[in-house]
PASEBA-1860 file (N, C-alpha, C; in nm, 3 decimals):
! residues 193
1> MPMYYLLE> 0.085/-0.118/0.000/0.000/0.000/0.000/0.090/0.125/0.000 ~ 0.062/0.219/-0.089/0.147/0.339/-0.093/0.126/0.426/0.030 ~ 0.227/0.503/0.061/0.214/0.598/0.171/0.170/0.734/0.119 ~ 0.176/0.755/-0.012/0.138/0.882/-0.071/0.035/0.861/-0.181 ~ -0.054/0.959/-0.193/-0.161/0.955/-0.291/-0.165/1.089/-0.363 ~ -0.224/1.090/-0.481/-0.251/1.213/-0.554/-0.391/1.257/-0.516 ~ -0.404/1.383/-0.474/-0.534/1.436/-0.431/-0.608/1.494/-0.549 ~ -0.730/1.446/-0.569/-0.817/1.494/-0.676/-0.952/1.531/-0.618
9> EKPVGDTT> -1.034/1.598/-0.699/-1.164/1.647/-0.652/-1.264/1.535/-0.624 ~ -1.246/1.420/-0.692/-1.337/1.308/-0.672/-1.264/1.177/-0.702 ~ -1.316/1.067/-0.652/-1.251/0.938/-0.673/-1.253/0.895/-0.821 ~ -1.162/0.806/-0.854/-1.158/0.749/-0.988/-1.292/0.681/-1.015 ~ -1.349/0.706/-1.131/-1.475/0.644/-1.169/-1.599/0.718/-1.123 ~ -1.584/0.818/-1.037/-1.698/0.897/-0.991/-1.741/0.990/-1.104 ~ -1.863/0.978/-1.149/-1.911/1.056/-1.263/-1.993/1.178/-1.221 ~ -1.992/1.211/-1.093/-2.066/1.327/-1.045/-2.013/1.454/-1.110
17> DLLGLGPE> -2.102/1.537/-1.162/-2.061/1.667/-1.215/-2.039/1.761/-1.098 ~ -1.923/1.826/-1.098/-1.890/1.920/-0.992/-1.884/2.061/-1.048 ~ -1.923/2.157/-0.965/-1.911/2.297/-1.004/-1.766/2.329/-1.034 ~ -1.745/2.414/-1.132/-1.610/2.456/-1.167/-1.594/2.605/-1.145 ~ -1.469/2.647/-1.141/-1.439/2.789/-1.121/-1.413/2.859/-1.252 ~ -1.441/2.987/-1.253/-1.403/3.073/-1.364/-1.256/3.110/-1.348 ~ -1.213/3.217/-1.413/-1.073/3.258/-1.403/-1.033/3.288/-1.258 ~ -0.910/3.253/-1.226/-0.858/3.279/-1.092/-0.826/3.428/-1.077
25> PDIPGVDF> -0.826/3.477/-0.953/-0.787/3.617/-0.931/-0.647/3.641/-0.988 ~ -0.631/3.751/-1.057/-0.502/3.785/-1.118/-0.431/3.887/-1.031 ~ -0.331/3.839/-0.957/-0.255/3.925/-0.867/-0.109/3.913/-0.907 ~ -0.049/4.019/-0.959/0.091/4.012/-1.000/0.180/3.960/-0.887 ~ 0.263/3.860/-0.920/0.355/3.804/-0.823/0.298/3.691/-0.739 ~ 0.170/3.658/-0.759/0.108/3.550/-0.682/0.077/3.434/-0.776 ~ 0.145/3.322/-0.752/0.125/3.202/-0.832/0.120/3.083/-0.736 ~ 0.001/3.033/-0.713/-0.018/2.922/-0.620/0.048/2.793/-0.668
33> MRGRRFDP> 0.081/2.783/-0.794/0.138/2.659/-0.849/0.288/2.645/-0.823 ~ 0.355/2.748/-0.781/0.501/2.746/-0.769/0.552/2.679/-0.642 ~ 0.468/2.664/-0.542/0.512/2.597/-0.420/0.602/2.679/-0.331 ~ 0.594/2.812/-0.345/0.677/2.902/-0.264/0.588/3.004/-0.194 ~ 0.637/3.053/-0.083/0.564/3.160/-0.012/0.565/3.285/-0.098 ~ 0.460/3.363/-0.085/0.449/3.487/-0.159/0.531/3.597/-0.091 ~ 0.578/3.689/-0.171/0.650/3.805/-0.119/0.556/3.879/-0.024 ~ 0.599/3.902/0.100/0.510/3.968/0.196/0.473/4.111/0.156
41> AIVIPRPL> 0.545/4.169/0.062/0.513/4.305/0.019/0.392/4.307/-0.075 ~ 0.354/4.190/-0.128/0.239/4.184/-0.219/0.110/4.190/-0.137 ~ 0.022/4.278/-0.177/-0.107/4.290/-0.109/-0.203/4.190/-0.173 ~ -0.248/4.097/-0.092/-0.342/3.995/-0.139/-0.480/4.029/-0.083 ~ -0.579/4.046/-0.171/-0.713/4.080/-0.123/-0.765/3.975/-0.024 ~ -0.838/4.023/0.074/-0.898/3.932/0.172/-1.046/3.967/0.182 ~ -1.134/3.884/0.135/-1.106/3.752/0.080/-1.070/3.758/-0.068 ~ -1.009/3.649/-0.116/-0.989/3.632/-0.260/-1.124/3.593/-0.319
49> RYELSPEF> -1.163/3.658/-0.427/-1.297/3.635/-0.485/-1.287/3.542/-0.605 ~ -1.367/3.436/-0.601/-1.373/3.337/-0.710/-1.517/3.326/-0.757 ~ -1.535/3.327/-0.887/-1.668/3.309/-0.943/-1.682/3.167/-0.997 ~ -1.799/3.110/-0.977/-1.828/2.979/-1.034/-1.848/2.995/-1.184 ~ -1.804/2.896/-1.259/-1.818/2.900/-1.404/-1.952/2.842/-1.446 ~ -2.031/2.917/-1.523/-2.158/2.861/-1.571/-2.137/2.746/-1.669 ~ -2.015/2.731/-1.720/-1.985/2.622/-1.813/-1.969/2.488/-1.743 ~ -1.952/2.490/-1.609/-1.931/2.367/-1.534/-2.030/2.358/-1.418
57> PGELPWFF> -2.157/2.330/-1.450/-2.256/2.317/-1.343/-2.240/2.183/-1.272 ~ -2.294/2.175/-1.153/-2.289/2.049/-1.079/-2.296/2.074/-0.930 ~ -2.248/1.976/-0.855/-2.248/1.986/-0.710/-2.128/2.066/-0.662 ~ -2.143/2.129/-0.547/-2.035/2.205/-0.486/-1.935/2.107/-0.424 ~ -1.811/2.105/-0.471/-1.713/2.011/-0.415/-1.653/2.062/-0.284 ~ -1.590/1.972/-0.215/-1.516/2.007/-0.093/-1.382/2.070/-0.129 ~ -1.337/2.041/-0.250/-1.201/2.075/-0.291/-1.204/2.112/-0.439 ~ -1.154/2.230/-0.470/-1.135/2.271/-0.610/-0.985/2.263/-0.636
65> KSGGPLMH> -0.944/2.176/-0.724/-0.800/2.162/-0.750/-0.742/2.291/-0.808 ~ -0.821/2.362/-0.886/-0.776/2.491/-0.938/-0.805/2.598/-0.833 ~ -0.761/2.719/-0.862/-0.793/2.830/-0.774/-0.703/2.842/-0.653 ~ -0.600/2.769/-0.650/-0.510/2.779/-0.536/-0.438/2.649/-0.507 ~ -0.499/2.548/-0.465/-0.639/2.508/-0.472/-0.725/2.577/-0.366 ~ -0.856/2.554/-0.382/-0.951/2.597/-0.280/-0.994/2.473/-0.202 ~ -0.990/2.485/-0.071/-1.030/2.374/0.016/-1.133/2.424/0.115 ~ -1.232/2.339/0.141/-1.331/2.369/0.244/-1.257/2.381/0.378
73> DSIVEVLR> -1.308/2.468/0.464/-1.246/2.489/0.596/-1.225/2.358/0.670 ~ -1.315/2.261/0.653/-1.303/2.133/0.722/-1.177/2.058/0.680 ~ -1.142/2.068/0.553/-1.019/2.002/0.505/-0.896/2.071/0.564 ~ -0.897/2.203/0.564/-0.784/2.278/0.621/-0.767/2.241/0.768 ~ -0.878/2.226/0.840/-0.870/2.187/0.981/-0.806/2.049/0.997 ~ -0.845/1.955/0.912/-0.785/1.821/0.918/-0.635/1.829/0.889 ~ -0.597/1.907/0.788/-0.455/1.920/0.755/-0.377/1.972/0.875 ~ -0.429/2.073/0.940/-0.362/2.128/1.059/-0.355/2.025/1.171
81> NVGVDNID> -0.463/1.950/1.190/-0.469/1.852/1.299/-0.371/1.737/1.280 ~ -0.340/1.700/1.156/-0.244/1.591/1.134/-0.100/1.642/1.131 ~ -0.081/1.773/1.144/0.054/1.826/1.154/0.109/1.893/1.030 ~ 0.024/1.921/0.932/0.071/1.991/0.813/0.110/2.133/0.852 ~ 0.233/2.170/0.821/0.279/2.305/0.855/0.338/2.379/0.736 ~ 0.319/2.322/0.617/0.375/2.386/0.497/0.266/2.436/0.402 ~ 0.163/2.497/0.462/0.059/2.562/0.381/0.034/2.701/0.437 ~ 0.005/2.793/0.347/-0.044/2.925/0.383/-0.187/2.933/0.331
89> VYDALLVD> -0.279/2.982/0.413/-0.419/2.985/0.373/-0.469/3.129/0.368 ~ -0.560/3.151/0.273/-0.617/3.284/0.248/-0.768/3.270/0.239 ~ -0.839/3.357/0.307/-0.985/3.354/0.300/-1.030/3.367/0.155 ~ -1.132/3.290/0.121/-1.184/3.293/-0.016/-1.335/3.317/-0.011 ~ -1.385/3.379/-0.114/-1.527/3.400/-0.133/-1.565/3.339/-0.267 ~ -1.655/3.240/-0.264/-1.708/3.181/-0.386/-1.840/3.250/-0.418 ~ -1.858/3.287/-0.544/-1.978/3.359/-0.584/-2.039/3.292/-0.706 ~ -2.168/3.264/-0.696/-2.245/3.219/-0.812/-2.308/3.346/-0.871
97> TADGTEWT> -2.252/3.394/-0.980/-2.300/3.520/-1.038/-2.440/3.508/-1.096 ~ -2.486/3.387/-1.122/-2.620/3.369/-1.178/-2.729/3.403/-1.077 ~ -2.708/3.363/-0.951/-2.812/3.389/-0.851/-2.762/3.466/-0.729 ~ -2.634/3.500/-0.725/-2.581/3.580/-0.616/-2.543/3.502/-0.491 ~ -2.560/3.371/-0.492/-2.522/3.290/-0.377/-2.373/3.303/-0.350 ~ -2.339/3.314/-0.221/-2.199/3.326/-0.182/-2.165/3.220/-0.077 ~ -2.042/3.171/-0.082/-1.991/3.077/0.017/-1.861/3.133/0.073 ~ -1.848/3.131/0.204/-1.729/3.186/0.270/-1.648/3.079/0.342
105> EYKAVNII> -1.689/2.954/0.334/-1.623/2.849/0.410/-1.512/2.776/0.332 ~ -1.445/2.850/0.244/-1.334/2.795/0.166/-1.209/2.880/0.187 ~ -1.095/2.816/0.171/-0.967/2.886/0.177/-0.889/2.856/0.049 ~ -0.820/2.959/0.000/-0.721/2.937/-0.105/-0.595/2.891/-0.032 ~ -0.540/2.779/-0.076/-0.430/2.715/-0.004/-0.303/2.718/-0.090 ~ -0.201/2.781/-0.037/-0.071/2.781/-0.103/0.011/2.670/-0.039 ~ 0.038/2.565/-0.116/0.116/2.451/-0.068/0.263/2.486/-0.087 ~ 0.336/2.493/0.023/0.477/2.529/0.020/0.558/2.401/0.011
113> GVVAAVDV> 0.620/2.382/-0.102/0.703/2.263/-0.120/0.677/2.199/-0.254 ~ 0.784/2.187/-0.330/0.782/2.118/-0.459/0.891/2.011/-0.452 ~ 0.854/1.887/-0.478/0.947/1.776/-0.464/0.955/1.698/-0.594 ~ 1.077/1.674/-0.641/1.100/1.589/-0.758/1.097/1.445/-0.708 ~ 0.978/1.390/-0.695/0.960/1.259/-0.632/0.925/1.148/-0.729 ~ 0.927/1.174/-0.858/0.897/1.068/-0.954/1.015/0.972/-0.960 ~ 0.986/0.844/-0.950/1.088/0.741/-0.972/1.097/0.727/-1.124 ~ 1.194/0.797/-1.182/1.204/0.807/-1.329/1.223/0.671/-1.393
121> ARSRFDPA> 1.299/0.582/-1.330/1.326/0.450/-1.388/1.201/0.363/-1.392 ~ 1.106/0.387/-1.301/0.988/0.302/-1.293/0.861/0.372/-1.340 ~ 0.873/0.495/-1.390/0.758/0.570/-1.442/0.769/0.578/-1.593 ~ 0.659/0.615/-1.657/0.661/0.628/-1.802/0.607/0.766/-1.839 ~ 0.686/0.838/-1.918/0.650/0.972/-1.963/0.609/0.967/-2.109 ~ 0.526/1.062/-2.149/0.491/1.076/-2.290/0.618/1.113/-2.365 ~ 0.661/1.030/-2.461/0.787/1.056/-2.531/0.786/1.187/-2.611 ~ 0.670/1.239/-2.642/0.663/1.365/-2.716/0.696/1.486/-2.629
129> HADRLMTS> 0.701/1.465/-2.498/0.731/1.573/-2.405/0.854/1.535/-2.323 ~ 0.969/1.576/-2.370/1.096/1.535/-2.309/1.123/1.604/-2.176 ~ 1.064/1.719/-2.152/1.089/1.792/-2.028/1.039/1.708/-1.911 ~ 1.119/1.700/-1.807/1.081/1.619/-1.690/1.047/1.702/-1.568 ~ 1.035/1.832/-1.584/0.999/1.917/-1.470/0.882/2.006/-1.505 ~ 0.799/2.029/-1.410/0.687/2.123/-1.410/0.566/2.079/-1.492 ~ 0.584/2.037/-1.615/0.467/2.010/-1.700/0.475/1.876/-1.771 ~ 0.544/1.782/-1.713/0.557/1.651/-1.777/0.421/1.588/-1.802
137> RIEELTLD> 0.415/1.511/-1.907/0.299/1.426/-1.930/0.338/1.287/-1.882 ~ 0.278/1.247/-1.773/0.314/1.122/-1.709/0.207/1.019/-1.739 ~ 0.247/0.911/-1.805/0.152/0.807/-1.843/0.141/0.698/-1.738 ~ 0.249/0.676/-1.665/0.249/0.576/-1.558/0.340/0.628/-1.449 ~ 0.285/0.646/-1.329/0.358/0.713/-1.222/0.396/0.617/-1.110 ~ 0.523/0.623/-1.075/0.573/0.559/-0.954/0.648/0.666/-0.878 ~ 0.620/0.678/-0.748/0.687/0.778/-0.666/0.803/0.715/-0.590 ~ 0.908/0.792/-0.573/1.015/0.757/-0.482/0.981/0.829/-0.352
145> EKKAGDLL> 0.910/0.761/-0.265/0.852/0.824/-0.146/0.958/0.877/-0.050 ~ 1.079/0.823/-0.055/1.186/0.872/0.033/1.219/1.018/0.003 ~ 1.198/1.061/-0.120/1.231/1.199/-0.158/1.138/1.300/-0.092 ~ 1.024/1.257/-0.043/0.929/1.348/0.022/0.976/1.390/0.161 ~ 1.073/1.319/0.215/1.120/1.352/0.349/1.005/1.340/0.448 ~ 0.983/1.443/0.527/0.876/1.439/0.626/0.754/1.521/0.585 ~ 0.749/1.562/0.457/0.635/1.641/0.410/0.509/1.554/0.403 ~ 0.399/1.609/0.449/0.271/1.540/0.442/0.191/1.582/0.319
153> IFRLAEKL> 0.225/1.696/0.261/0.160/1.745/0.139/0.263/1.825/0.061 ~ 0.262/1.808/-0.071/0.354/1.884/-0.156/0.306/1.879/-0.300 ~ 0.366/1.964/-0.382/0.343/1.961/-0.526/0.453/1.878/-0.589 ~ 0.419/1.807/-0.693/0.514/1.721/-0.764/0.591/1.806/-0.865 ~ 0.722/1.812/-0.852/0.804/1.898/-0.939/0.787/1.863/-1.086 ~ 0.768/1.737/-1.116/0.755/1.696/-1.256/0.619/1.731/-1.315 ~ 0.523/1.762/-1.232/0.388/1.798/-1.276/0.327/1.885/-1.166 ~ 0.350/2.017/-1.176/0.313/2.107/-1.067/0.165/2.104/-1.030
161> SAIVVHEN> 0.081/2.065/-1.124/-0.062/2.058/-1.092/-0.094/1.939/-1.001 ~ -0.001/1.847/-0.985/-0.024/1.728/-0.901/0.001/1.763/-0.754 ~ -0.098/1.734/-0.672/-0.088/1.754/-0.528/-0.077/1.617/-0.464 ~ 0.034/1.596/-0.392/0.062/1.466/-0.330/0.038/1.478/-0.180 ~ -0.035/1.381/-0.125/-0.065/1.381/0.018/-0.027/1.247/0.080 ~ 0.018/1.254/0.205/0.055/1.135/0.282/-0.072/1.060/0.323 ~ -0.058/0.930/0.345/-0.174/0.850/0.383/-0.234/0.895/0.516 ~ -0.158/0.961/0.602/-0.215/1.012/0.727/-0.324/1.116/0.699
169> IKLAIEAT> -0.305/1.195/0.595/-0.408/1.291/0.554/-0.530/1.216/0.501 ~ -0.506/1.120/0.416/-0.615/1.039/0.359/-0.699/0.976/0.471 ~ -0.632/0.910/0.565/-0.703/0.842/0.674/-0.778/0.941/0.762 ~ -0.718/1.056/0.790/-0.783/1.156/0.875/-0.907/1.213/0.807 ~ -0.899/1.239/0.677/-1.016/1.291/0.605/-1.124/1.184/0.594 ~ -1.084/1.061/0.567/-1.183/0.953/0.555/-1.254/0.925/0.687 ~ -1.195/0.966/0.799/-1.257/0.947/0.930/-1.361/1.055/0.961 ~ -1.378/1.150/0.869/-1.475/1.258/0.886/-1.590/1.240/0.788
177> DIGPLGFI> -1.679/1.339/0.783/-1.787/1.336/0.684/-1.752/1.415/0.559 ~ -1.623/1.447/0.542/-1.576/1.520/0.423/-1.571/1.424/0.306 ~ -1.619/1.470/0.192/-1.597/1.390/0.072/-1.725/1.347/0.005 ~ -1.709/1.263/-0.094/-1.586/1.190/-0.124/-1.483/1.277/-0.196 ~ -1.357/1.251/-0.165/-1.245/1.311/-0.236/-1.172/1.199/-0.309 ~ -1.092/1.236/-0.405/-1.015/1.136/-0.477/-0.874/1.125/-0.420 ~ -0.845/1.012/-0.358/-0.709/0.980/-0.316/-0.662/0.870/-0.411 ~ -0.586/0.910/-0.511/-0.552/0.820/-0.621/-0.414/0.761/-0.598
185> EPKDWYGG> -0.406/0.629/-0.602/-0.275/0.565/-0.592/-0.192/0.608/-0.714 ~ -0.063/0.630/-0.694/0.021/0.674/-0.806/0.006/0.586/-0.931 ~ -0.003/0.456/-0.914/-0.013/0.365/-1.029/-0.143/0.385/-1.107 ~ -0.245/0.442/-1.042/-0.375/0.463/-1.106/-0.397/0.606/-1.155 ~ -0.300/0.692/-1.129/-0.312/0.833/-1.163/-0.259/0.857/-1.302 ~ -0.327/0.941/-1.378/-0.281/0.978/-1.512/-0.257/1.128/-1.516 ~ -0.135/1.168/-1.542/-0.099/1.310/-1.545/-0.069/1.359/-1.684 ~ -0.149/1.321/-1.781/-0.122/1.360/-1.919/-0.173/1.497/-1.957
193> I> -0.253/1.555/-1.873/-0.311/1.684/-1.909/-0.226/1.795/-1.854
END
């Protein structure tokens, strides 16, 4: 059983339509995908305002992989309770512009830490994309879990959109009424997009 999983908005095979976000707030110098703390001189609006996209109707998820990601306050609480100390959180406001509904129980989460944790010898990359950092197309993923050190959550250097979580996070979330979320075993995860 792996000790690390890829965190997704829903489990593999779940066909539930989830609400999607429109464009993310554009703040010069703020990039949630980089895995670094933001320059303290940058003024970040509080709350950060996110609009739901009318192109992606569905149920309100606990976790939006885009937008920071955005996580429900309950998830952030679980992360803190299991000892995650490498995240910075920012109040977020979700707005449905069609009917004016607003949600304030989400945080934009900046995950501090990027780890080159792909076991290159045991993984398979799309041969058309030779680059092995930041935007790799990974067809078959094996992680070298030792490279994660003591991090419980991090971004994968070879595919920055990939959020990797330790099984302690998975177990703690599964012990609550949060979800369902997708905790994908590396061997079952496809990072081609």
